[in-house]
N, CA, C and O atoms as a Tripos MOL2 file, in Angstrom:
@<TRIPOS>MOLECULE
protein
  240   239    60     0     0
PROTEIN
NO_CHARGES

@<TRIPOS>ATOM
      1 N         -41.5490    2.9730  -34.1050 N.3       1 MET1
      2 CA        -41.5800    1.8520  -33.2400 C.3       1 MET1
      3 C         -39.7440    2.3520  -32.3910 C.2       1 MET1
      4 O         -38.7780    2.7030  -33.0670 O.2       1 MET1
      5 N         -39.7410    2.2630  -31.2370 N.am      2 GLY2
      6 CA        -38.2170    2.4660  -30.2250 C.3       2 GLY2
      7 C         -37.3380    0.9510  -30.2510 C.2       2 GLY2
      8 O         -37.6960   -0.2230  -30.1670 O.2       2 GLY2
      9 N         -36.1290    1.5700  -30.3980 N.am      3 THR3
     10 CA        -35.1350    0.8380  -29.9340 C.3       3 THR3
     11 C         -34.6350    0.4550  -28.7520 C.2       3 THR3
     12 O         -35.3540    0.7580  -27.8000 O.2       3 THR3
     13 N         -34.1160    0.1580  -28.6170 N.am      4 ARG4
     14 CA        -33.1070    0.0520  -27.0670 C.3       4 ARG4
     15 C         -31.8750   -0.6820  -27.2200 C.2       4 ARG4
     16 O         -31.8660   -1.7210  -27.8800 O.2       4 ARG4
     17 N         -30.7080   -0.1760  -26.6010 N.am      5 THR5
     18 CA        -29.6900   -0.8790  -26.9160 C.3       5 THR5
     19 C         -28.7590   -1.4500  -25.5960 C.2       5 THR5
     20 O         -27.9170   -0.7620  -25.0190 O.2       5 THR5
     21 N         -28.9350   -2.1730  -25.4200 N.am      6 ILE6
     22 CA        -27.8280   -2.6430  -24.0140 C.3       6 ILE6
     23 C         -26.8290   -3.0880  -24.5600 C.2       6 ILE6
     24 O         -26.4790   -3.7500  -25.5370 O.2       6 ILE6
     25 N         -26.1640   -2.1830  -23.0520 N.am      7 VAL7
     26 CA        -24.3650   -2.5780  -23.5030 C.3       7 VAL7
     27 C         -23.8850   -3.4880  -22.2070 C.2       7 VAL7
     28 O         -24.0370   -3.0760  -21.0570 O.2       7 VAL7
     29 N         -23.5440   -4.2240  -22.3830 N.am      8 GLU8
     30 CA        -22.5050   -5.6550  -21.0740 C.3       8 GLU8
     31 C         -21.5570   -5.2690  -21.3630 C.2       8 GLU8
     32 O         -21.4340   -5.2370  -22.5880 O.2       8 GLU8
     33 N         -20.5930   -4.8640  -20.7380 N.am      9 THR9
     34 CA        -19.3940   -5.3280  -20.2540 C.3       9 THR9
     35 C         -18.8150   -6.4680  -19.8110 C.2       9 THR9
     36 O         -18.8650   -6.6010  -18.5880 O.2       9 THR9
     37 N         -18.1880   -7.4850  -20.5220 N.am     10 LEU10
     38 CA        -17.8130   -8.4580  -19.6200 C.3      10 LEU10
     39 C         -16.3520   -8.9900  -19.5850 C.2      10 LEU10
     40 O         -15.7190   -8.9270  -20.6390 O.2      10 LEU10
     41 N         -15.7380   -9.5200  -18.4530 N.am     11 SER11
     42 CA        -14.8060   -9.8460  -17.9790 C.3      11 SER11
     43 C         -14.0780  -10.2690  -19.5300 C.2      11 SER11
     44 O         -14.3890  -11.0760  -20.4060 O.2      11 SER11
     45 N         -12.9910   -9.3110  -19.3710 N.am     12 ASP12
     46 CA        -12.2290   -9.8510  -20.5210 C.3      12 ASP12
     47 C         -11.2110  -11.5550  -19.7310 C.2      12 ASP12
     48 O         -10.6100  -12.2760  -20.5280 O.2      12 ASP12
     49 N         -11.2090  -11.7880  -18.7080 N.am     13 LEU13
     50 CA        -10.2810  -13.0050  -18.4780 C.3      13 LEU13
     51 C         -11.4260  -14.3310  -18.3170 C.2      13 LEU13
     52 O         -10.9690  -15.4730  -18.3240 O.2      13 LEU13
     53 N         -13.0240  -14.1010  -18.1650 N.am     14 SER14
     54 CA        -13.9400  -15.1640  -18.5270 C.3      14 SER14
     55 C         -14.9690  -15.2880  -19.1010 C.2      14 SER14
     56 O         -15.7590  -16.2290  -19.1720 O.2      14 SER14
     57 N         -14.9500  -13.8090  -19.7370 N.am     15 GLY15
     58 CA        -16.6600  -13.9590  -20.6450 C.3      15 GLY15
     59 C         -17.6530  -13.7050  -19.4760 C.2      15 GLY15
     60 O         -18.8040  -13.9390  -19.8450 O.2      15 GLY15
     61 N         -17.5720  -13.3120  -18.2190 N.am     16 GLN16
     62 CA        -18.4160  -13.3570  -17.5520 C.3      16 GLN16
     63 C         -19.0010  -11.8840  -17.1320 C.2      16 GLN16
     64 O         -18.1600  -11.0070  -16.9330 O.2      16 GLN16
     65 N         -20.4390  -11.5440  -16.9790 N.am     17 LYS17
     66 CA        -20.7450  -10.1000  -16.4950 C.3      17 LYS17
     67 C         -19.5110   -9.9850  -15.2040 C.2      17 LYS17
     68 O         -19.1840  -10.5930  -14.1850 O.2      17 LYS17
     69 N         -18.9690   -8.4020  -16.2550 N.am     18 ALA18
     70 CA        -17.5740   -7.8770  -15.4150 C.3      18 ALA18
     71 C         -18.6600   -6.4990  -14.2540 C.2      18 ALA18
     72 O         -19.5790   -5.6800  -14.3040 O.2      18 ALA18
     73 N         -17.6550   -7.1140  -13.3660 N.am     19 ASP19
     74 CA        -18.8950   -5.8150  -11.9990 C.3      19 ASP19
     75 C         -17.5810   -4.8040  -11.7610 C.2      19 ASP19
     76 O         -17.7880   -3.8310  -11.0360 O.2      19 ASP19
     77 N         -16.1850   -4.9810  -12.3520 N.am     20 ARG20
     78 CA        -15.0780   -3.8550  -12.0110 C.3      20 ARG20
     79 C         -14.1760   -3.4210  -13.0690 C.2      20 ARG20
     80 O         -13.7170   -4.4090  -13.6430 O.2      20 ARG20
     81 N         -13.8190   -2.5100  -13.4650 N.am     21 LEU21
     82 CA        -12.7940   -1.8830  -14.0440 C.3      21 LEU21
     83 C         -11.4690   -1.5690  -13.1240 C.2      21 LEU21
     84 O         -11.2560   -0.4800  -12.5910 O.2      21 LEU21
     85 N         -10.5390   -2.8290  -13.0270 N.am     22 VAL22
     86 CA         -9.1830   -2.8970  -12.5980 C.3      22 VAL22
     87 C          -8.3250   -1.6540  -13.4400 C.2      22 VAL22
     88 O          -8.6180   -1.2090  -14.5490 O.2      22 VAL22
     89 N          -7.7990   -1.4630  -13.0380 N.am     23 THR23
     90 CA         -6.8350   -0.5040  -13.3100 C.3      23 THR23
     91 C          -5.4120   -0.3240  -13.4190 C.2      23 THR23
     92 O          -5.3110    0.8860  -13.6240 O.2      23 THR23
     93 N          -3.9060   -0.9570  -13.4000 N.am     24 PHE24
     94 CA         -2.3180   -1.3940  -12.9090 C.3      24 PHE24
     95 C          -1.7430   -0.8740  -13.6510 C.2      24 PHE24
     96 O          -2.1420   -0.4580  -14.7390 O.2      24 PHE24
     97 N          -0.3210   -0.7770  -13.0330 N.am     25 GLY25
     98 CA          0.5190   -0.6630  -13.8110 C.3      25 GLY25
     99 C           1.9080   -1.3450  -13.8530 C.2      25 GLY25
    100 O           2.1160   -1.8110  -12.7320 O.2      25 GLY25
    101 N           2.9000   -1.5820  -14.6510 N.am     26 VAL26
    102 CA          4.1350   -2.0830  -15.0330 C.3      26 VAL26
    103 C           4.8930   -1.7180  -15.6190 C.2      26 VAL26
    104 O           4.7680   -1.5640  -16.8340 O.2      26 VAL26
    105 N           5.8290   -1.4790  -15.0410 N.am     27 GLY27
    106 CA          6.7000   -0.4010  -15.7150 C.3      27 GLY27
    107 C           6.3430    0.9200  -15.8410 C.2      27 GLY27
    108 O           6.2240    1.6460  -14.8530 O.2      27 GLY27
    109 N           6.1520    1.3180  -17.0240 N.am     28 SER28
    110 CA          5.7670    2.4390  -17.6760 C.3      28 SER28
    111 C           4.6780    2.4910  -18.9180 C.2      28 SER28
    112 O           4.3940    3.2290  -19.8610 O.2      28 SER28
    113 N           4.1250    0.8870  -18.1570 N.am     29 ALA29
    114 CA          2.6800    0.8920  -18.5730 C.3      29 ALA29
    115 C           1.6890    0.7810  -18.1070 C.2      29 ALA29
    116 O           1.8100    0.1830  -17.0380 O.2      29 ALA29
    117 N          -0.0570    1.2360  -18.4830 N.am     30 ARG30
    118 CA         -1.2500    0.8930  -17.4990 C.3      30 ARG30
    119 C          -1.6460    0.0690  -18.2820 C.2      30 ARG30
    120 O          -1.6770   -0.1320  -19.4960 O.2      30 ARG30
    121 N          -2.1500   -0.6790  -16.7360 N.am     31 TYR31
    122 CA         -3.0650   -1.6300  -18.1360 C.3      31 TYR31
    123 C          -4.9020   -1.2550  -17.3990 C.2      31 TYR31
    124 O          -5.1730   -0.8920  -16.2540 O.2      31 TYR31
    125 N          -5.6510   -1.4630  -18.3140 N.am     32 GLU32
    126 CA         -7.3860   -1.9100  -17.5560 C.3      32 GLU32
    127 C          -7.3830   -2.8280  -17.9140 C.2      32 GLU32
    128 O          -6.7580   -3.0600  -18.9490 O.2      32 GLU32
    129 N          -8.1400   -3.9180  -17.1880 N.am     33 ILE33
    130 CA         -9.2370   -4.8690  -17.2350 C.3      33 ILE33
    131 C         -10.2830   -5.1250  -16.4950 C.2      33 ILE33
    132 O         -10.4890   -4.8080  -15.3240 O.2      33 ILE33
    133 N         -10.9890   -5.7580  -17.2850 N.am     34 ASP34
    134 CA        -12.4520   -5.3160  -16.7790 C.3      34 ASP34
    135 C         -12.6090   -7.1810  -16.0850 C.2      34 ASP34
    136 O         -12.0040   -8.1400  -16.5640 O.2      34 ASP34
    137 N         -13.1990   -7.2140  -15.3580 N.am     35 LEU35
    138 CA        -13.1640   -8.0500  -14.2500 C.3      35 LEU35
    139 C         -14.1620   -8.4870  -13.2110 C.2      35 LEU35
    140 O         -14.4650   -7.5840  -12.4300 O.2      35 LEU35
    141 N         -14.9500  -10.0470  -12.9370 N.am     36 THR36
    142 CA        -15.3180  -10.0330  -12.0770 C.3      36 THR36
    143 C         -15.1970   -9.5580  -10.9140 C.2      36 THR36
    144 O         -14.0520   -9.1810  -10.6640 O.2      36 THR36
    145 N         -16.6990   -9.3020   -9.2780 N.am     37 ASP37
    146 CA        -16.1600   -9.3830   -8.5520 C.3      37 ASP37
    147 C         -15.2380  -10.5380   -7.6710 C.2      37 ASP37
    148 O         -14.8420  -10.0810   -6.5980 O.2      37 ASP37
    149 N         -14.8660  -11.8340   -7.9210 N.am     38 SER38
    150 CA        -14.4140  -12.4240   -7.7170 C.3      38 SER38
    151 C         -12.9130  -12.7750   -8.2960 C.2      38 SER38
    152 O         -11.9390  -13.2050   -7.6780 O.2      38 SER38
    153 N         -13.0310  -12.4980   -9.4730 N.am     39 GLU39
    154 CA        -11.1800  -12.6720  -10.3350 C.3      39 GLU39
    155 C         -11.2380  -11.0810  -10.0210 C.2      39 GLU39
    156 O         -10.2780  -10.9020  -10.7710 O.2      39 GLU39
    157 N         -11.5670   -9.6010   -9.5050 N.am     40 ALA40
    158 CA        -10.7460   -8.7490   -9.0460 C.3      40 ALA40
    159 C         -10.0790   -9.1200   -7.5320 C.2      40 ALA40
    160 O          -9.0550   -8.7020   -6.9920 O.2      40 ALA40
    161 N         -10.9130   -9.9030   -7.1700 N.am     41 HIS41
    162 CA        -10.5350  -10.1710   -5.6250 C.3      41 HIS41
    163 C          -8.6990  -10.7300   -5.5650 C.2      41 HIS41
    164 O          -7.6630  -10.3770   -5.0020 O.2      41 HIS41
    165 N          -9.2310  -11.9670   -6.6900 N.am     42 ALA42
    166 CA         -7.8350  -12.9340   -6.1000 C.3      42 ALA42
    167 C          -6.7220  -12.3450   -6.8280 C.2      42 ALA42
    168 O          -5.6050  -12.6680   -6.4230 O.2      42 ALA42
    169 N          -6.8220  -11.1500   -8.3110 N.am     43 PHE43
    170 CA         -5.8790  -10.3310   -8.6040 C.3      43 PHE43
    171 C          -5.0300   -9.5600   -7.3280 C.2      43 PHE43
    172 O          -3.8390   -9.5990   -7.0150 O.2      43 PHE43
    173 N          -6.2990   -8.7820   -6.6930 N.am     44 LEU44
    174 CA         -5.8310   -7.5340   -5.8720 C.3      44 LEU44
    175 C          -5.1470   -9.0960   -4.6820 C.2      44 LEU44
    176 O          -4.5140   -8.7130   -3.6980 O.2      44 LEU44
    177 N          -5.2040   -9.6360   -4.7370 N.am     45 GLU45
    178 CA         -4.7800  -11.1160   -3.2350 C.3      45 GLU45
    179 C          -3.5430  -11.5470   -3.8440 C.2      45 GLU45
    180 O          -2.6810  -11.8850   -3.0330 O.2      45 GLU45
    181 N          -3.2350  -11.6200   -5.0670 N.am     46 LEU46
    182 CA         -1.9320  -12.1280   -5.9600 C.3      46 LEU46
    183 C          -0.8110  -11.0730   -5.1880 C.2      46 LEU46
    184 O           0.1630  -11.2730   -4.4630 O.2      46 LEU46
    185 N          -1.6150   -9.5920   -5.8490 N.am     47 LEU47
    186 CA         -0.4760   -8.5580   -5.5770 C.3      47 LEU47
    187 C          -0.2300   -7.8710   -4.2200 C.2      47 LEU47
    188 O           0.6090   -6.9780   -4.0950 O.2      47 LEU47
    189 N          -1.1330   -8.4040   -3.0290 N.am     48 GLN48
    190 CA         -0.8810   -8.1850   -2.1110 C.3      48 GLN48
    191 C           0.6140   -8.0550   -0.8520 C.2      48 GLN48
    192 O           0.8430   -7.2650    0.0630 O.2      48 GLN48
    193 N           1.2510   -9.0660   -1.3160 N.am     49 PRO49
    194 CA          2.1310   -9.2670   -0.3120 C.3      49 PRO49
    195 C           3.2870   -7.8640   -0.8100 C.2      49 PRO49
    196 O           3.7300   -7.0610    0.0110 O.2      49 PRO49
    197 N           3.6870   -7.8230   -2.6830 N.am     50 TYR50
    198 CA          4.2670   -6.5530   -3.3050 C.3      50 TYR50
    199 C           3.7670   -4.9620   -2.7250 C.2      50 TYR50
    200 O           4.4000   -3.9110   -2.6180 O.2      50 TYR50
    201 N           2.6900   -5.2340   -2.4910 N.am     51 ILE51
    202 CA          1.4400   -3.6370   -2.6000 C.3      51 ILE51
    203 C           2.2700   -3.7610   -1.0300 C.2      51 ILE51
    204 O           2.5880   -2.6810   -0.5300 O.2      51 ILE51
    205 N           2.5230   -4.6750   -0.4720 N.am     52 GLU52
    206 CA          2.2160   -4.3570    1.4250 C.3      52 GLU52
    207 C           3.8780   -3.8410    1.5190 C.2      52 GLU52
    208 O           4.1090   -3.8010    2.7280 O.2      52 GLU52
    209 N           5.0480   -3.4580    0.8160 N.am     53 VAL53
    210 CA          5.7900   -3.4250    0.8730 C.3      53 VAL53
    211 C           6.7330   -2.3120   -0.7320 C.2      53 VAL53
    212 O           7.8690   -2.3610   -1.2040 O.2      53 VAL53
    213 N           5.7420   -1.6310   -0.9920 N.am     54 ALA54
    214 CA          5.8130   -0.8330   -2.4650 C.3      54 ALA54
    215 C           5.9840    0.6530   -1.6830 C.2      54 ALA54
    216 O           6.0710    0.9700   -0.4970 O.2      54 ALA54
    217 N           5.9870    1.1790   -2.5780 N.am     55 ARG55
    218 CA          5.9340    2.8670   -2.7790 C.3      55 ARG55
    219 C           5.3230    2.9750   -3.6800 C.2      55 ARG55
    220 O           5.5410    2.3790   -4.7350 O.2      55 ARG55
    221 N           3.9290    4.1790   -3.3670 N.am     56 LYS56
    222 CA          3.5670    5.1180   -3.7780 C.3      56 LYS56
    223 C           4.2260    5.8050   -4.9000 C.2      56 LYS56
    224 O           5.0030    6.7270   -4.6490 O.2      56 LYS56
    225 N           3.9660    5.4050   -6.2550 N.am     57 ALA57
    226 CA          4.8450    6.3020   -7.6510 C.3      57 ALA57
    227 C           4.1570    7.5390   -7.1650 C.2      57 ALA57
    228 O           3.1420    7.3180   -6.5040 O.2      57 ALA57
    229 N           4.5130    8.9080   -7.3630 N.am     58 PRO58
    230 CA          3.9240    9.9160   -7.4920 C.3      58 PRO58
    231 C           3.3960   10.2540   -8.3180 C.2      58 PRO58
    232 O           3.7570    9.4730   -9.1990 O.2      58 PRO58
    233 N           2.2920   11.3530   -9.0170 N.am     59 LYS59
    234 CA          2.0150   11.3070   -9.8550 C.3      59 LYS59
    235 C           2.3730   11.7490  -10.9190 C.2      59 LYS59
    236 O           3.4690   12.3010  -10.8140 O.2      59 LYS59
    237 N           1.9310   11.7730  -11.9890 N.am     60 ALA60
    238 CA          2.6440   12.1620  -13.0540 C.3      60 ALA60
    239 C           1.9630   13.7210  -13.6930 C.2      60 ALA60
    240 O           2.4700   14.2590  -14.6770 O.2      60 ALA60
@<TRIPOS>BOND
     1     1     2 1
     2     2     3 1
     3     3     4 2
     4     3     5 am
     5     5     6 1
     6     6     7 1
     7     7     8 2
     8     7     9 am
     9     9    10 1
    10    10    11 1
    11    11    12 2
    12    11    13 am
    13    13    14 1
    14    14    15 1
    15    15    16 2
    16    15    17 am
    17    17    18 1
    18    18    19 1
    19    19    20 2
    20    19    21 am
    21    21    22 1
    22    22    23 1
    23    23    24 2
    24    23    25 am
    25    25    26 1
    26    26    27 1
    27    27    28 2
    28    27    29 am
    29    29    30 1
    30    30    31 1
    31    31    32 2
    32    31    33 am
    33    33    34 1
    34    34    35 1
    35    35    36 2
    36    35    37 am
    37    37    38 1
    38    38    39 1
    39    39    40 2
    40    39    41 am
    41    41    42 1
    42    42    43 1
    43    43    44 2
    44    43    45 am
    45    45    46 1
    46    46    47 1
    47    47    48 2
    48    47    49 am
    49    49    50 1
    50    50    51 1
    51    51    52 2
    52    51    53 am
    53    53    54 1
    54    54    55 1
    55    55    56 2
    56    55    57 am
    57    57    58 1
    58    58    59 1
    59    59    60 2
    60    59    61 am
    61    61    62 1
    62    62    63 1
    63    63    64 2
    64    63    65 am
    65    65    66 1
    66    66    67 1
    67    67    68 2
    68    67    69 am
    69    69    70 1
    70    70    71 1
    71    71    72 2
    72    71    73 am
    73    73    74 1
    74    74    75 1
    75    75    76 2
    76    75    77 am
    77    77    78 1
    78    78    79 1
    79    79    80 2
    80    79    81 am
    81    81    82 1
    82    82    83 1
    83    83    84 2
    84    83    85 am
    85    85    86 1
    86    86    87 1
    87    87    88 2
    88    87    89 am
    89    89    90 1
    90    90    91 1
    91    91    92 2
    92    91    93 am
    93    93    94 1
    94    94    95 1
    95    95    96 2
    96    95    97 am
    97    97    98 1
    98    98    99 1
    99    99   100 2
   100    99   101 am
   101   101   102 1
   102   102   103 1
   103   103   104 2
   104   103   105 am
   105   105   106 1
   106   106   107 1
   107   107   108 2
   108   107   109 am
   109   109   110 1
   110   110   111 1
   111   111   112 2
   112   111   113 am
   113   113   114 1
   114   114   115 1
   115   115   116 2
   116   115   117 am
   117   117   118 1
   118   118   119 1
   119   119   120 2
   120   119   121 am
   121   121   122 1
   122   122   123 1
   123   123   124 2
   124   123   125 am
   125   125   126 1
   126   126   127 1
   127   127   128 2
   128   127   129 am
   129   129   130 1
   130   130   131 1
   131   131   132 2
   132   131   133 am
   133   133   134 1
   134   134   135 1
   135   135   136 2
   136   135   137 am
   137   137   138 1
   138   138   139 1
   139   139   140 2
   140   139   141 am
   141   141   142 1
   142   142   143 1
   143   143   144 2
   144   143   145 am
   145   145   146 1
   146   146   147 1
   147   147   148 2
   148   147   149 am
   149   149   150 1
   150   150   151 1
   151   151   152 2
   152   151   153 am
   153   153   154 1
   154   154   155 1
   155   155   156 2
   156   155   157 am
   157   157   158 1
   158   158   159 1
   159   159   160 2
   160   159   161 am
   161   161   162 1
   162   162   163 1
   163   163   164 2
   164   163   165 am
   165   165   166 1
   166   166   167 1
   167   167   168 2
   168   167   169 am
   169   169   170 1
   170   170   171 1
   171   171   172 2
   172   171   173 am
   173   173   174 1
   174   174   175 1
   175   175   176 2
   176   175   177 am
   177   177   178 1
   178   178   179 1
   179   179   180 2
   180   179   181 am
   181   181   182 1
   182   182   183 1
   183   183   184 2
   184   183   185 am
   185   185   186 1
   186   186   187 1
   187   187   188 2
   188   187   189 am
   189   189   190 1
   190   190   191 1
   191   191   192 2
   192   191   193 am
   193   193   194 1
   194   194   195 1
   195   195   196 2
   196   195   197 am
   197   197   198 1
   198   198   199 1
   199   199   200 2
   200   199   201 am
   201   201   202 1
   202   202   203 1
   203   203   204 2
   204   203   205 am
   205   205   206 1
   206   206   207 1
   207   207   208 2
   208   207   209 am
   209   209   210 1
   210   210   211 1
   211   211   212 2
   212   211   213 am
   213   213   214 1
   214   214   215 1
   215   215   216 2
   216   215   217 am
   217   217   218 1
   218   218   219 1
   219   219   220 2
   220   219   221 am
   221   221   222 1
   222   222   223 1
   223   223   224 2
   224   223   225 am
   225   225   226 1
   226   226   227 1
   227   227   228 2
   228   227   229 am
   229   229   230 1
   230   230   231 1
   231   231   232 2
   232   231   233 am
   233   233   234 1
   234   234   235 1
   235   235   236 2
   236   235   237 am
   237   237   238 1
   238   238   239 1
   239   239   240 2
@<TRIPOS>SUBSTRUCTURE
     1 MET1         2 RESIDUE 1 A MET
     2 GLY2         6 RESIDUE 1 A GLY
     3 THR3        10 RESIDUE 1 A THR
     4 ARG4        14 RESIDUE 1 A ARG
     5 THR5        18 RESIDUE 1 A THR
     6 ILE6        22 RESIDUE 1 A ILE
     7 VAL7        26 RESIDUE 1 A VAL
     8 GLU8        30 RESIDUE 1 A GLU
     9 THR9        34 RESIDUE 1 A THR
    10 LEU10       38 RESIDUE 1 A LEU
    11 SER11       42 RESIDUE 1 A SER
    12 ASP12       46 RESIDUE 1 A ASP
    13 LEU13       50 RESIDUE 1 A LEU
    14 SER14       54 RESIDUE 1 A SER
    15 GLY15       58 RESIDUE 1 A GLY
    16 GLN16       62 RESIDUE 1 A GLN
    17 LYS17       66 RESIDUE 1 A LYS
    18 ALA18       70 RESIDUE 1 A ALA
    19 ASP19       74 RESIDUE 1 A ASP
    20 ARG20       78 RESIDUE 1 A ARG
    21 LEU21       82 RESIDUE 1 A LEU
    22 VAL22       86 RESIDUE 1 A VAL
    23 THR23       90 RESIDUE 1 A THR
    24 PHE24       94 RESIDUE 1 A PHE
    25 GLY25       98 RESIDUE 1 A GLY
    26 VAL26      102 RESIDUE 1 A VAL
    27 GLY27      106 RESIDUE 1 A GLY
    28 SER28      110 RESIDUE 1 A SER
    29 ALA29      114 RESIDUE 1 A ALA
    30 ARG30      118 RESIDUE 1 A ARG
    31 TYR31      122 RESIDUE 1 A TYR
    32 GLU32      126 RESIDUE 1 A GLU
    33 ILE33      130 RESIDUE 1 A ILE
    34 ASP34      134 RESIDUE 1 A ASP
    35 LEU35      138 RESIDUE 1 A LEU
    36 THR36      142 RESIDUE 1 A THR
    37 ASP37      146 RESIDUE 1 A ASP
    38 SER38      150 RESIDUE 1 A SER
    39 GLU39      154 RESIDUE 1 A GLU
    40 ALA40      158 RESIDUE 1 A ALA
    41 HIS41      162 RESIDUE 1 A HIS
    42 ALA42      166 RESIDUE 1 A ALA
    43 PHE43      170 RESIDUE 1 A PHE
    44 LEU44      174 RESIDUE 1 A LEU
    45 GLU45      178 RESIDUE 1 A GLU
    46 LEU46      182 RESIDUE 1 A LEU
    47 LEU47      186 RESIDUE 1 A LEU
    48 GLN48      190 RESIDUE 1 A GLN
    49 PRO49      194 RESIDUE 1 A PRO
    50 TYR50      198 RESIDUE 1 A TYR
    51 ILE51      202 RESIDUE 1 A ILE
    52 GLU52      206 RESIDUE 1 A GLU
    53 VAL53      210 RESIDUE 1 A VAL
    54 ALA54      214 RESIDUE 1 A ALA
    55 ARG55      218 RESIDUE 1 A ARG
    56 LYS56      222 RESIDUE 1 A LYS
    57 ALA57      226 RESIDUE 1 A ALA
    58 PRO58      230 RESIDUE 1 A PRO
    59 LYS59      234 RESIDUE 1 A LYS
    60 ALA60      238 RESIDUE 1 A ALA
């Protein structure tokens, strides 16, 4: 008899099925969070005013 293991990634925020991994940084810390599409959209929408006036940091 065979066995099948299914791994499903869940949103760290809501526990729903995650659609994407979002990475971001604050200060010298880097973070990753699994989010649904709508959560990721809301997160990026909140950051947009800051992104528009920020400059990209050089790659380490």
